[in-house]
N, C-alpha and C positions, 0 to 999 in steps of 0.2 A: 504493499500500500504506500502510495507516495503522499508526501506532505506538501501542501500548497500554501504559500503566504500571499494573501490578497492585500495590497497596499493602496489605501485611498485617503484623501485628506479628511473627509467626514464620513461618518457611518451612523447607523441607527443609534439612538432614537431620533437623530435629525432626519427629517423626511424630505427627500428630493429625488430627482431622476437617477443620479449617480448612486445615491445610497441604496435605492431600490434595486438597481441593476446589480450592485455588488452583493447585496443580500441574496438575490435570486441565483447568481452564480455560486455563491458559497453554499446555499441550501441545496441546490441541485447537485453540486459535487459531493456534499456530505451524504446525500441519499444514494450516491454511487460508491459509498464506502471509501471516499477520499478524505484524508485528514486535512482540515481547513483551519487556517488561522488568519484573522483579519488584523492588520496593523494599521492604526488610525490615530487621529488626534483626540485628546481629552478636552474637547471644546467647552465642556461644562464640568466644573470642579466637583459637582455632586455625583458624577459618573464614577463607576468603579475603574480602577486601573486595569484589572483583568476580570473577565466575565465569560461565562459559557451561555450561549444563546442558540437554542435548537441545534445542539451538537457542533456549533461553530465557536471556536475559541477566539476571544477578542482581547487585544492588547492595545491600551490607549496611552499615548504619549502627550505630555503637557506642551502645548505650543506657546510661543511668545509672539504676540501680534507685531507685525513689522510694517507692511504697506498693503492696504486693500486686501486682496485675496492671498497675498504672500504671507508666510509665517516662518519662523525659525524655532527649532526645537533642540536645545542641547541634550535633552533627555533622550530624544530619538537618536542622536549621534552616538551617545554613550552606551546604549543598551539595545541595539538592534539584534533581533533573533537570527541565528545562523543554523538552527536545527530544521531547515527547510530544504526540500529537494528542488523546488522551483518557486520563483516569486512572480507575481502578476500585478502590475501597476494599472490602476483604473483612474483616469484623470481627465479633467478638462482645463482647469486653470493652471498657470504656473505654480508649482508647489515645491516647497523645500523637501517634503517627503519623497517626491519623485526625483528631484535633481540629485540630492545626496544619496538616496536609496539606490538608484541605478549605478552610481559610481561605486558605492560600498559593495553591492553584491557582485558587481563585475570583478572587483578586486578579490572577493572571496570565491570566485569562479562558480557561483550559483546561477543557473540559467534564468533568464529574464524575459518575460512577455509583457507587452504594454498595450493596453486598450485605450485608444484615443476616443475622445467624446465629441468635441466640437469639430465639424468638418471645416477645413481651412477655407473653402469657398464662402463660408458664412462669416468670416472674420469681420467684414465691414459692419454687419449687424451687431455682432457681439461687442465690438470695440468702438462702436460709433461715437459714444459720448463718454467723457470729454475727449478732446483731441489728443491730449498727452497720453490717455489710456489706449487710444487706438494705435499710436506709434509704438508704445511698449508691447501691446498685444501682437502687432505685426512682427516686431523684432523677436518675440517669443516664438511665434509660429514658424517663422522662416529662418531663424538662427538657432535659438536655444533648443527648441523642440527638435529640430533636425539633429543637433548634437546629442540630445538625450536618446533619440530613436536609433542613432547609429551605434549605440552601445548596448542595444538589446538583441535578443536572439530571434524575436518574432514580434510583429505588430498585428493587432486585431482592430478592425473597424466594424461599425454597425451596419454599413451599407456598401454595396458594390461601387457606387459613385464616389464615395469617400475613399475607398481602397485605391481607385485609379489615381487620385490626387497624391496619396502617400507613396505609391509605387514610383510615380514620377519624381516626387520630392527626394526619395531615397535612392533613386536611380537603379531600382531593382536589386540593390545590394542586400536588403533585409527582406525575408519573406513576409508578405502581407496577406492575412486571412480575413474573411468576412464571417462574423457571427452576429445575427440580429439580436434584438432584445427578446425577452420571453416573459410569459406570465404563468401563473398557477392555473390549473384546470378549473373550470367553472364550479361554483358551489351549488349545492342543493339548497334552494331558498324556499322556505315554507310560505304558504299562502298567508298565514297570520302575520309574518314579518312583512311581506309585500303590502298587505292591507294597512298595517300600522304605519309604514313609511309613506304610503299614499296619503293617509289621513294627516300625518305630521306636517307634510309639505303641500297639502291641498292640491294633489295631482289626481286628475280624473281620467278614466280610461277612454272617455269619448272626446278628449282634446289632445292636440299635438303637443308633445313635450320634447324640447331640445335640451341636451345635457352638455355642459362644458366642465371638464374635470381637470383640476390643477390648482395650485396655490394662487391666491389673489395677489398678484404682483404685476408691476407695469408691463414687463416684457410678454406676459401672457395675452395682452391686448384684448381684454374682455370688453373694452369700449367698442371695438370693431364688431364683436359678436352682438352687442346691444344695437348698434346701427343696422346690422343685418336683420335682426329681429323686428325692428321697426318697419323695415320694408316688407318682410314676410307677412306681418300683421295687417298690411293693407289689402292683402288678398286672401289670407287664411289666418285664423286665430291660432296662436301658439304661445307656449310659455317657454322660458329659458331658466333652467336651474343650474346655478354655479356651485360646484361641489369642491370644496377645499378650504384650507385654513386661510385666514386674512393676514398676510405677512407685510402689507404695505398700506397703512391706515390712510395716508394722504390720497393714494390712488383709489382706495375703497370709497372715500368720501366723494371723490370726483365722479366715479361711475354711478354712485347712488344718486347724485345730483342729476346726472344725465338721464337716468331712469325716470325720475320725476318730470324733468323737462319734456321728455318724449311721451309722457302719458302712459308709461309702462309699469307703473307701480305695482299693479296686481299681476303683471306678466313676467316679472323677473324675481327669482328667489335665490338668496344666498344662504347656503347651509352652514358655513364655517367648517371647522374640522369635524369629520365624522368617523365612525369606526369602519373598518374594512367590510364588515357585514352589511352596514347601511349603504356604503358606497356601491357594493355589488347589487344590492336591492335596487338602487337608483339606476344603475346600468340596465337592469332587467326591466324596469318600468318605462324608461324613456323610449321614444321612437327613433331618435337620431343623435349621434355624438357630433358636436361641433368643435373644431380646433382652430384657434386663431393666433397661436403663439408667434412671436417675432422670430425666434430661432430655436431649433431643437436639433439634436443629433439623430433622433428617431422619434416618430410620432407614436409614443406608447399608448395613448388613449384609444387608438385604433384597435390594438390587440385586446385591451381591456373590454371594449365594447363588443368585439367579435366573440368574446367568451359567451356573451348572452345574445349572440346573433343580431347585434345592432350595427347598422352601417355608420360611416363617418363622412362628414363634409369638412374638408380641411383647406386652409390656404396652402399654396404651393411652397414647400420648403425643400425642394430638390437639393440633395439626394435623400433627405430625411423622410420625405413623404412619397417617394416613388413607388414603394411596395403597395400602397393603398390601391393605386390604379392597376398595378400588375396583378394583384389578387382579385381585382373586381369586387372589392369589399366596401367601396365608397366612391366619393368624387373629390376632385382636387381642382382648385381654381387655376387659371393659366398663369397668374402671377400672384405674389404675396400681397396681402392687404386689400385686395379688391372685394370689399364687403358687398358691393352691388351684385357681382357675379355670384358670390357665396349665397346671397339671399335667393337668387334665381335657381341655383342648383338645389337648394333646400326645397323650394317650391316644386321643382320638377320631380324630386324623389317622392314627395308626398302626393302630388297630383297624379303621377303615373303609378302610384301604389307599388313601387319597386323596393321599398325599404326591406321587406322580407327577403327578397331575392339577393340583394346586396349583402344583407346580414348573414344569410346562409353561405354565400361565397366566402366571406371573411372567416366564418367559423370553420369551414372546411380547411382553409389555408392555415388557420391557427393550429388546428389539431395535427396537421401534417408537418409544420415547420417551426412553430413559435412557442411550443410548450417548454417549460423549465427543464424537463428531463432531456429533451432533444438538444437544447442549447448547451446543457452541462456536458453531454456526450461530445459535442463539438469541441468544447474547450479541453476536455480530457484527451481527445485525439491530438490537439495541438501540443499540449504539454508533452505527450509521449514522443511526438516527432522531434520536439526541441531536445528532450532528454537523450534521444538516440543519435543526435548529430554531434 
């Protein structure tokens, strides 16, 4: 049995895309009888330095804030684990854990795999404001990140479009693999749970309900979803339920004001943070998933909706959104941010009554390619190839 060290800047209980991805990989590997240890930051002093979660060992190192997303950790430098057969870095932002960790494990001759998160073609969106951040971000992508990746044994991307970029960047000197995101198998949801959730959020079976899933933060661009809803409601009545914690109070006040201005006070619902059980119940209840984020490495809500045979209407975030059209599990606008086209696509799905067909397509693709066990097997295959070279 091999021992894998997963290294990421943040991990549970912090909830975000990378944290969820890391947990899914760790859990999937542990279910394949692979020993897994997560090395991460102790971002909250109340967290334990060491913990066992679902057969996953967690080691947390105290970071010292330095600049924005950057942090420095003397504790990490002085006490890195070496009882690992292979280490796997999962990262989007420039991180001391990655920069130092890659050098350290290279020196110790422990094989290294690196999963990149943000596709370089989306750097403009990611580093758009302020200008100095964009300069630093581009420098990281094109200089520092290239240096880091040149010191690993394999690179993993979430999409084939992203893989092409990294193969070109690394001049095919480092093998680049594609492993998409994954989700748990669908839960068996009781009728009593579904009825309770419908009642709690005033959702009725005879009305169209759109669901937007994710944290309430500015880059998720919930304001554009509200603008699309306003247009949809001119032709058919619909509700929008926004499911996720409120992490940006200023932005939340802004979009709540927009809801009132547009006369949608009874048509937009904010749930705040909910349990995974309630989240899944809402996926099961809604008619259509809506995705308006400004940048993503992979449109995960498509997979979460496909668990319950729900289609998705998304802004174009190529390459992150390409799989939606490839699997015929939803629709994608021609360009990012076009909420007018998004509204038209939503209307078309509802009026043509093709939501069930698109949802079935997505569900079939999910069960074939995007379940946690299949993705864990893909990573295990990569680890074995790296260990054999």
